C-alpha positions in Angstrom: 43.1 10.3 -64.8 39.5 11.3 -65.4 38.5 9.5 -62.2 41.2 11.4 -60.3 40.1 14.7 -61.7 36.5 14.1 -60.8 37.4 13.0 -57.2 39.7 16.1 -56.9 36.9 18.4 -58.1 34.4 16.8 -55.6 36.9 17.2 -52.7 37.6 20.7 -53.7 33.9 21.5 -53.7 33.5 20.0 -50.3 36.5 22.0 -48.9 35.1 25.2 -50.4 31.8 24.6 -48.7 33.5 23.9 -45.4 35.6 27.0 -45.6 32.4 29.0 -46.4 30.7 27.5 -43.3 33.6 28.4 -41.1 33.7 31.9 -42.5 30.0 32.4 -41.9 30.3 31.1 -38.3 33.3 33.4 -37.7 31.4 36.4 -39.0 28.4 35.5 -36.7 30.7 35.3 -33.7 32.3 38.6 -34.5 28.9 40.2 -34.9 27.7 38.9 -31.6 30.8 40.2 -29.9 30.3 43.6 -31.5 26.7 43.5 -30.2 27.8 42.7 -26.6 30.4 45.5 -26.8 27.7 47.9 -27.9 25.4 46.8 -25.1 28.2 47.3 -22.6 28.5 50.9 -23.6 24.8 51.8 -23.3 24.3 54.0 -20.2 21.3 53.2 -18.0 21.4 49.4 -18.3 22.3 47.1 -15.5 24.4 44.0 -16.1 21.3 41.9 -15.8 19.5 44.1 -18.3 22.4 43.8 -20.7 22.3 40.0 -20.5 18.6 39.8 -20.9 18.6 42.2 -23.9 21.6 40.5 -25.4 20.0 37.0 -25.2 16.8 38.3 -26.7 18.6 40.0 -29.6 21.0 37.1 -30.4 18.0 34.8 -30.9 16.9 36.9 -33.9 19.3 38.1 -36.6 16.8 40.7 -37.7 17.0 42.3 -34.2 20.8 42.4 -34.4 20.5 44.3 -37.7 18.0 46.6 -36.2 20.2 47.4 -33.1 23.1 48.3 -35.4 20.9 50.6 -37.4 19.3 52.5 -34.4 20.6 55.9 -33.4 22.2 55.8 -29.9 19.4 57.9 -28.4 16.8 55.4 -29.6 18.7 52.3 -28.4 17.9 52.4 -24.7 14.1 52.6 -25.2 14.3 49.8 -27.7 16.4 47.6 -25.3 14.0 48.3 -22.4 11.2 46.9 -24.5 13.2 43.7 -25.0 13.9 43.2 -21.3 
C-alpha cells in the first residue's frame, strides 16, 4: 500500500506540473492573440508594419507588458521605433 501511495503521489505531482505547463502556454497564446488584436486596431500602421512590430514584440515578454501599459496616443510612436 505504501508503494502504491508513493507512486500515486509521484504521478499526481507530474500531472499537476503538466497541467500547469498547459495553462501557462494557453495564457501565453491568449496574450499574443490580444496583442495582435490591439495592433490591428492601431491607426496609421500598414499590415506589414503590424507584422513587423508584432514579431519584434512577441520575442520579448517585457515588450508585451510595455505595450499593454502604454496609453493609446503613445503606442504608435513606440511601434514605429520597433519597425
